[in-house]
Structure formats: structure tokens, C-alpha cells
N, C-alpha and C positions, 0 to 999 in steps of 0.2 A: 723745927723743920717738920712739916707735915707729910711731905712726899718721901717715899723710899728711893734714894738715889741709886741703889744697886740695880744692875741689869736684870736680875732675877730675885725678887724678894723671897725670903724663906717663909712662904705661907703654904699650907696644905691646899690641894685641889678641892674645889667645892662646886656646887651648882650655882649658876648665874643666869640672869636675864640679860641678854646681850643683843646687839644688832649684828647683822651678817657681816658688818665691817669690823667687828671686834670691840665695839664700845660697850662698856658695862652700863646697864640701866638700873639694875637692882641686884642685890645679893651681897654676900654669899649666903646660900641656903644649905641646910644639912641634907635635904632630900629633894628628889626630882619633883615630887608632888608639891612641896612648898614653893619651888621655883616656878612651877606651872601656875600656881595661884598668883605669884608675883608677876608673871607674864600677862595674865588676864588684867591685873591692876594697871600695869604699864601701858597696855594697849588701850584700856578705857581712858586713861589720862591723855594719851597721845591723840586719840580720836576726839575727845572733848576740846583739846587745845587747837587742833587743826580745824575743827568744825567752826570755830570762832573766826577763822581767817577766810581767805578766798580760795581754799583748796577744793578741788573736785573730789567726788567720791572715789574715782580711780586713783588719784594721788594719795588719798588717805588709806585706801586698801593696800597700795604698794608699800607704804611705810609700815603698816601693820604686819605685812608679810615678812618684813625684815627684822621683826622682833622675835627672837628665838630663845629657847632654853638650851644651855650648854654646860658641860662639865669641863672644868679646867682651872687655870691659874691666871692671876693678873701679873703682868710683867712690866718692868721698866718704870721710869718716873711717870709716864703717862698712864700706867696701870691698864695697858691693853690686855684684852682677853686672849689667852692662848689655849686651845682645846687640849685635853688630856683624856686618857682612857680611864673610865670609872674602875675602881678597884673591886 
């Protein structure tokens, strides 16, 4: 079984690249700086992928703005991001 079926997996909080909807794109990272680099990489991949489609610059920019760095944990079988306070 690859997914953790528990409602709250026992994993320590870390830095992640996530969407504003709580979907993990990359991470876990040990530091905010590492996560910021991951954010730049995720945005570059997103932009390249969307540029191949029929998306407008405004649509691409809106999607880029939704990619953020956050500190927290992944919860539930879907591994949704839940913010936490950095220690």
C-alpha cells in the first residue's frame, strides 16, 4: 500500500511548494530557501507546459500566482497540505 490511510500521518512538518488550494507540487524541503528554489522550478515547468497550450498570458500568470511556499504537514490519504507554524 503506497498511501497512508490514517487521517493524520505521523510526519514532521516541513517546507513545501503548494498551490493555494493545498495541493503539494514539490517537497518536503528542510529550509525555506530550498523550497523557494523548488517554487521557481515548479513555476518554470508550469509556464512551459501552459505556453504549449492555448492559455493566455493572464491565465498563466494567475496559475503562477497560486504556487506558493508553505510550512506544514501532509494529511489524509490524499496528502493535502495543512499549514503549521514554523518551530
